[in-house]
C-alpha positions as CSV (number, residue, x, y, z in Angstrom):
1,M,13.4,21.1,-25.5
2,N,9.9,22.0,-24.7
3,K,10.2,23.4,-20.7
4,P,7.2,23.2,-18.8
5,K,5.6,26.2,-17.3
6,K,3.8,24.9,-14.7
7,V,3.6,21.4,-13.0
8,A,0.9,20.1,-10.7
9,I,1.2,17.5,-8.1
10,L,-1.3,15.4,-6.4
11,T,-1.2,12.3,-3.8
12,A,-4.6,9.8,-4.0
13,G,-6.0,6.5,-2.6
14,G,-4.8,5.1,0.5
15,L,-1.8,6.5,2.4
16,A,1.9,5.1,2.1
17,P,5.4,6.2,3.8
18,C,6.3,7.8,0.7
19,L,3.7,10.3,-0.2
20,S,5.0,13.2,2.0
21,S,8.8,12.6,0.6
22,A,7.6,12.2,-2.8
23,I,6.0,15.3,-2.9
24,G,9.1,17.2,-1.3
25,S,11.4,15.2,-3.8
26,L,9.2,16.4,-6.8
27,I,9.4,20.3,-5.5
28,E,13.5,20.0,-4.6
29,R,14.2,18.6,-8.1
30,Y,12.4,21.1,-10.2
31,T,13.9,23.8,-7.9
32,E,17.0,22.7,-8.9
33,I,16.6,22.5,-12.3
34,D,14.4,25.7,-12.9
35,P,12.8,27.7,-10.1
36,A,10.9,29.5,-12.6
37,I,8.4,26.8,-12.8
38,E,5.6,27.1,-11.2
39,I,4.3,24.0,-9.2
40,I,0.8,23.9,-7.3
41,C,-0.3,20.8,-5.7
42,Y,-3.9,19.8,-5.4
43,R,-5.3,19.4,-2.4
44,S,-7.1,16.0,-1.7
45,G,-6.0,14.3,-4.6
46,Y,-8.7,13.8,-8.0
47,K,-11.0,15.7,-5.4
48,G,-9.2,18.5,-5.3
49,L,-8.4,18.5,-9.5
50,L,-12.1,18.1,-10.2
51,L,-13.0,21.4,-7.7
52,G,-9.9,23.4,-8.5
53,D,-8.8,23.3,-5.3
54,S,-5.1,23.8,-5.0
55,Y,-1.9,25.0,-2.8
56,N,0.5,27.3,-4.4
57,V,4.1,26.2,-3.7
58,T,5.3,29.5,-2.7
59,P,9.6,30.5,-2.3
60,K,9.4,29.3,1.1
61,V,7.8,26.1,0.1
62,R,10.3,25.5,-1.8
63,E,13.4,26.5,0.6
64,K,11.8,24.2,3.2
65,A,10.5,21.4,1.1
66,A,13.1,19.0,2.6
67,L,11.2,19.0,5.5
68,L,8.7,16.7,3.8
69,H,11.3,13.7,4.2
70,R,10.4,13.8,8.1
71,F,7.1,13.5,7.9
72,G,4.4,10.2,6.7
73,G,0.6,11.0,5.1
74,S,0.1,13.5,2.1
75,P,0.2,17.0,3.6
76,I,-1.7,17.9,0.6
77,G,-4.3,15.3,1.4
78,N,-5.7,12.5,-0.3
79,S,-9.0,10.8,-1.5
80,R,-10.6,7.3,-3.7
81,V,-12.0,9.3,-6.6
82,K,-12.5,6.9,-9.6
83,L,-12.5,10.2,-12.8
84,T,-14.7,7.3,-14.8
85,N,-17.2,6.1,-11.9
86,V,-19.2,9.5,-13.0
87,K,-22.3,8.3,-10.6
88,D,-19.8,8.6,-7.7
89,C,-18.2,11.7,-8.6
90,I,-22.1,12.9,-9.1
91,K,-23.2,11.6,-5.6
92,R,-19.8,13.5,-4.0
93,G,-21.0,16.8,-5.6
94,L,-17.9,17.0,-7.9
95,V,-19.4,17.2,-10.9
96,Q,-22.4,17.9,-12.3
97,E,-25.5,15.6,-14.1
98,G,-24.6,15.0,-17.4
99,Q,-20.6,16.4,-16.9
100,D,-17.5,13.6,-17.8
101,P,-15.4,14.0,-14.7
102,Q,-12.2,13.4,-17.0
103,K,-13.4,16.3,-19.2
104,V,-14.2,18.3,-16.3
105,A,-10.6,17.3,-14.9
106,A,-9.2,18.1,-18.0
107,D,-10.4,21.4,-18.8
108,Q,-9.5,22.2,-14.8
109,L,-5.9,21.3,-15.7
110,I,-6.0,24.0,-19.0
111,K,-7.6,26.5,-16.9
112,D,-4.9,26.2,-14.6
113,G,-2.4,26.4,-16.7
114,V,-0.7,23.0,-16.2
115,D,1.8,21.6,-18.6
116,I,2.4,18.6,-16.3
117,L,0.7,16.5,-14.2
118,H,2.3,14.1,-11.6
119,T,0.3,11.5,-9.7
120,I,1.3,9.6,-6.8
121,G,-0.6,6.4,-5.8
122,G,-1.4,2.9,-6.5
123,D,-2.6,0.5,-9.2
124,D,-6.0,2.6,-8.6
125,T,-4.6,5.8,-8.8
126,N,-2.6,5.4,-11.8
127,T,-5.1,3.2,-14.0
128,A,-7.0,6.3,-13.3
129,A,-4.0,8.5,-14.5
130,A,-3.6,6.3,-17.1
131,D,-7.5,7.0,-18.5
132,L,-6.9,10.5,-18.1
133,A,-4.1,10.6,-20.0
134,A,-5.5,8.2,-22.4
135,F,-8.4,11.1,-22.7
136,L,-6.1,14.0,-22.8
137,A,-4.1,12.7,-25.8
138,T,-7.4,11.7,-27.7
139,N,-8.7,15.1,-27.0
140,N,-5.2,16.8,-27.9
141,Y,-5.3,18.3,-24.6
142,G,-1.5,18.4,-25.1
143,L,-0.7,17.8,-21.3
144,T,1.7,14.9,-19.8
145,V,0.9,12.3,-17.1
146,I,3.8,10.8,-15.0
147,G,3.1,9.0,-12.1
148,L,5.3,7.6,-8.8
149,P,3.9,4.0,-7.9
150,K,3.1,4.2,-4.5
151,T,1.6,1.2,-2.0
152,V,2.4,-0.6,0.7
153,D,1.2,-3.7,-1.2
154,N,3.6,-3.6,-3.5
155,D,1.7,-5.3,-6.0
156,V,1.5,-2.9,-9.0
157,F,2.7,-4.5,-12.8
158,P,5.2,-4.5,-14.0
159,I,6.9,-2.5,-11.3
160,K,9.6,-4.3,-9.5
161,Q,9.5,-1.9,-5.8
162,S,6.9,0.1,-5.0
163,L,7.3,3.8,-3.3
164,G,6.7,3.2,0.6
165,A,6.3,-0.9,0.7
166,W,9.6,-1.2,2.7
167,T,8.9,1.2,5.5
168,A,5.6,-0.4,5.9
169,A,7.3,-3.8,6.5
170,E,9.5,-2.2,9.0
171,Q,7.1,-0.1,10.9
172,G,4.6,-3.1,11.0
173,A,7.4,-5.3,12.6
174,L,8.2,-2.4,15.1
175,Y,4.3,-2.4,16.2
176,F,3.9,-5.6,16.6
177,K,7.2,-5.7,18.7
178,N,4.9,-4.0,21.4
179,V,1.9,-6.2,20.5
180,V,3.7,-9.1,20.9
181,A,4.2,-9.0,24.7
182,E,0.4,-9.7,25.1
183,N,1.1,-13.1,25.1
184,N,1.8,-13.5,28.4
185,S,-1.6,-11.0,29.6
186,N,-3.2,-14.3,29.1
187,P,-2.8,-18.3,29.6
188,R,-3.2,-20.0,26.1
189,M,-3.1,-16.6,23.7
190,L,-3.7,-15.9,20.6
191,I,-2.2,-13.4,19.0
192,I,-3.4,-12.1,15.2
193,H,-1.6,-9.5,13.1
194,E,-3.7,-8.1,10.5
195,V,-1.4,-6.7,7.8
196,M,-2.2,-4.4,4.7
197,G,-2.6,-6.8,1.6
198,R,-5.7,-7.1,-0.3
199,S,-4.4,-9.3,-3.0
200,C,-0.7,-9.6,-2.3
201,G,1.1,-11.4,0.6
202,W,4.2,-9.4,0.2
203,L,3.8,-6.9,2.7
204,T,2.9,-9.5,5.3
205,A,5.7,-11.7,4.6
206,A,8.0,-8.7,4.7
207,T,7.0,-7.6,8.0
208,A,7.1,-11.2,9.4
209,V,10.6,-11.4,8.2
210,E,11.7,-7.5,9.5
211,Y,10.0,-8.6,13.1
212,R,12.1,-11.7,12.8
213,K,15.5,-9.6,12.6
214,L,14.2,-7.7,15.9
215,L,13.8,-11.2,17.4
216,D,17.4,-12.3,15.7
217,R,18.9,-8.9,17.7
218,A,17.4,-9.6,21.0
219,E,19.0,-11.2,24.3
220,W,16.7,-14.1,26.0
221,L,16.3,-15.5,29.2
222,P,14.1,-18.5,29.0
223,E,15.5,-19.6,32.8
224,I,12.3,-16.8,33.9
225,G,9.3,-17.2,30.7
226,L,11.6,-15.0,28.7
227,D,11.8,-17.4,25.2
228,R,12.3,-16.4,22.0
229,L,9.5,-19.2,21.3
230,A,6.8,-17.3,22.7
231,F,7.6,-14.5,21.0
232,E,8.1,-16.3,17.2
233,V,5.6,-16.1,14.5
234,H,4.3,-19.4,14.2
235,G,2.4,-18.7,11.1
236,V,1.7,-16.6,7.8
237,F,-1.0,-16.7,6.4
238,I,-1.5,-14.9,2.4
239,P,-4.0,-14.7,-0.2
240,E,-1.5,-16.6,-2.5
241,M,-1.3,-19.2,-0.1
242,S,-3.8,-22.3,0.6
243,I,-4.0,-23.6,4.1
244,D,-5.6,-26.5,5.5
245,L,-7.0,-24.9,8.2
246,A,-7.5,-28.4,10.2
247,A,-3.6,-29.5,9.7
248,E,-2.5,-25.9,10.6
249,A,-4.8,-26.1,13.2
250,R,-2.8,-29.2,15.0
251,R,0.3,-27.8,14.3
252,L,-0.6,-24.2,16.1
253,R,-1.9,-26.4,18.5
254,A,1.3,-28.3,19.6
255,V,3.1,-24.6,19.8
256,M,-0.2,-23.4,22.0
257,D,0.9,-26.5,24.0
258,K,4.4,-25.8,24.2
259,V,4.6,-22.2,25.1
260,D,0.9,-20.9,26.0
261,C,0.7,-18.7,22.8
262,V,0.1,-18.5,19.6
263,N,1.3,-15.7,17.2
264,I,-0.1,-15.6,13.8
265,F,1.0,-13.0,10.4
266,V,-2.4,-12.6,8.3
267,S,-2.6,-10.5,5.1
268,E,-6.2,-8.5,5.2
269,G,-7.0,-10.2,1.9
270,A,-6.5,-13.6,3.2
271,G,-9.9,-15.8,3.3
272,V,-11.7,-13.0,1.5
273,E,-13.4,-15.0,-1.0
274,A,-14.4,-17.6,2.1
275,I,-15.8,-14.5,4.4
276,V,-17.1,-12.7,1.6
277,A,-19.5,-16.4,0.6
278,E,-20.3,-17.3,3.8
279,M,-21.4,-13.2,4.1
280,Q,-23.4,-13.9,1.1
281,A,-25.0,-17.4,2.1
282,K,-26.4,-15.3,4.8
283,G,-28.2,-12.5,3.0
284,Q,-25.6,-10.0,4.5
285,E,-24.4,-7.1,2.0
286,V,-20.9,-7.2,1.3
287,P,-19.8,-3.3,1.2
288,R,-17.7,-1.9,-1.3
289,D,-15.9,1.1,-2.4
290,A,-16.2,3.6,-5.2
291,F,-14.0,0.8,-7.1
292,G,-15.7,-2.0,-6.7
293,H,-13.2,-3.3,-3.8
294,V,-14.5,-5.0,-0.9
295,K,-14.1,-3.3,2.3
296,L,-11.7,-4.9,4.3
297,D,-12.3,-3.5,7.5
298,A,-16.0,-4.4,7.3
299,V,-15.1,-8.1,6.6
300,N,-12.8,-8.4,9.3
301,P,-10.4,-11.1,8.1
302,G,-8.2,-11.0,11.1
303,K,-11.3,-11.2,13.3
304,W,-12.4,-14.4,11.1
305,F,-9.2,-15.9,11.4
306,G,-9.2,-15.5,15.2
307,E,-12.7,-17.2,15.3
308,Q,-11.5,-20.3,13.0
309,F,-8.5,-21.3,15.0
310,A,-9.3,-20.2,18.8
311,G,-11.4,-23.4,19.2
312,M,-9.2,-25.7,17.6
313,I,-6.0,-25.1,19.2
314,G,-7.7,-24.3,22.6
315,A,-7.2,-20.8,22.8
316,E,-8.4,-19.0,26.3
317,K,-8.1,-15.3,24.8
318,T,-7.7,-14.4,21.3
319,L,-6.5,-10.6,20.6
320,V,-6.7,-9.1,16.8
321,Q,-4.5,-6.4,16.0
322,K,-4.1,-4.5,13.1
323,S,-1.0,-2.2,12.0
324,G,-2.1,-0.7,8.8
325,Y,-2.4,2.8,10.0
326,F,0.4,2.7,12.3
327,A,2.5,1.7,9.3
328,R,1.1,3.2,6.3
329,A,1.3,6.6,8.1
330,S,4.8,6.4,8.9
331,A,7.7,8.8,7.2
332,A,9.8,7.1,4.8
333,N,13.2,5.5,5.9
334,I,16.4,6.0,4.0
335,E,16.4,2.8,1.8
336,D,12.5,4.1,1.0
337,I,13.8,7.6,0.6
338,R,16.9,6.8,-2.0
339,L,14.2,4.9,-4.1
340,I,12.0,8.0,-3.9
341,K,14.4,10.4,-4.7
342,S,15.7,8.2,-7.8
343,C,12.0,7.9,-9.3
344,A,11.4,11.6,-8.4
345,D,14.6,13.0,-10.5
346,L,13.6,10.6,-13.7
347,A,9.7,12.1,-13.0
348,V,11.2,15.4,-13.7
349,E,13.8,14.6,-16.5
350,C,10.7,13.1,-18.1
351,A,8.6,16.0,-17.5
352,M,11.4,18.1,-19.6
353,R,11.0,15.9,-22.4
354,R,7.3,15.3,-22.1
355,E,7.5,11.7,-21.7
356,S,4.1,10.0,-20.2
357,G,4.2,7.2,-17.8
358,L,4.6,5.4,-14.4
359,I,8.3,5.8,-12.8
360,G,9.6,2.4,-11.7
361,H,11.7,-0.2,-12.0
362,D,10.0,-2.5,-15.3
363,E,10.4,-6.1,-14.4
364,D,9.5,-6.8,-17.9
365,R,12.7,-4.8,-19.4
366,G,15.5,-5.8,-17.0
367,G,14.9,-4.1,-14.1
368,V,15.9,-0.6,-15.6
369,L,14.0,2.4,-14.2
370,R,12.2,3.9,-16.6
371,A,8.9,5.6,-17.7
372,I,6.8,2.5,-18.0
373,E,3.9,3.2,-20.6
374,F,0.3,3.6,-18.5
375,P,-1.1,0.8,-20.5
376,R,1.0,-1.8,-19.1
377,I,0.1,-0.6,-15.1
378,K,-2.0,-2.9,-13.6
379,G,-2.9,-4.2,-10.0
380,G,-2.8,-7.0,-8.1
381,K,0.4,-8.3,-8.9
382,P,0.6,-11.5,-6.7
383,F,3.9,-11.8,-3.9
384,D,6.1,-14.8,-5.3
385,F,6.1,-17.0,-2.1
386,D,8.8,-19.1,-3.9
387,A,11.0,-15.9,-2.7
388,P,14.3,-17.9,-1.1
389,W,13.7,-15.5,1.7
390,F,10.4,-16.3,2.4
391,T,10.5,-20.4,2.1
392,Q,13.2,-19.6,4.5
393,T,11.1,-17.9,7.1
394,L,8.3,-20.9,6.6
395,A,11.1,-23.6,7.2
396,E,12.3,-22.0,10.1
397,I,8.6,-21.6,11.8
398,G,7.6,-25.1,10.8
399,Q,4.9,-24.1,8.4
400,A,4.2,-26.1,5.0
401,K,3.4,-23.9,1.5
402,G,0.4,-24.2,-0.5
403,G,-1.3,-22.6,-3.6
404,R,-4.2,-20.4,-2.9
405,V,-6.4,-19.3,0.2
406,E,-9.2,-22.3,0.4
407,A,-11.2,-22.4,3.5
408,S,-12.4,-25.6,5.0
409,H,-14.7,-26.2,7.9
């Protein structure tokens, strides 16, 4: 067994309620197996790797690593840096003209004496990790890259369950539990709850289900207006489903007439194609990030849905609230910590035998927890909206299903 001498950890992409805990789990497991194995953590993801900027994991950090399970975010920092986007890396001052960021990263790993690189991130992070792993192998650097799947969207092929997604759904539900009380702040109130999910509606659907569990546990007093119907989820719109705006408006108007409010859960990626088409038709520039993704905060899908429905359902006031930053920066819940620890334990085991890959339950291999080959990893996995738990939710709130988002005007 070619035991590693030095390990590096980095987190990248957006936050998720697993990063801090995943870092802690890796440090704990390495310390249990062999405290002589050195550990460093690159600051701000691939940015820190390119710049050679890192934390040393000291004996005190090892002793107190369990503290990281109590916190959200990533104490070592994140960034959205794509090593194959040379132009962006140069623009940020991370590499010089004529340099290949992948080679700069690989050379830095060699300079730091790193044997194993653990990347914790979503599809973009792990695609970057796959590219780096391929570069290292092609150029005989002798380093092993092992990823952990982080994304609140739960949309990585072929990962059954991404780290942090369960917690994000639970926290989004808690967020809306307070926001929904605005339903009686104004007559005929329309509340839009925008949930993270660029191309996958899993988090929006799961958040709606978790929120309705809170409603199930509450006690109601409709005699004085404390009616569950006013606090209910009245519509769930996700990228995978088509919606007939006119038909949905008629259904929601009936809800508005009955309970004086309407509450809608919307994925941030729902309707984006229609919004982008509108912007382009008006000659407006569509802002994109380093990975080419539309910047969703700029196109503002929640606002768009509010504008589409407000007039049609006779809303006097529209409130758009986004739970994303609240949910994604939470500390991991118990369910996620169990998943994180099992994945981190296997990641360290794979490190000991120099096995690269992304750790997760492989849906194409019977759901077995394993190091999944990097070339098989990709993002954009759609949510199966035929899942019984979701179809039951739609049936209970009186909403029909469709096949893909299509805007109608």
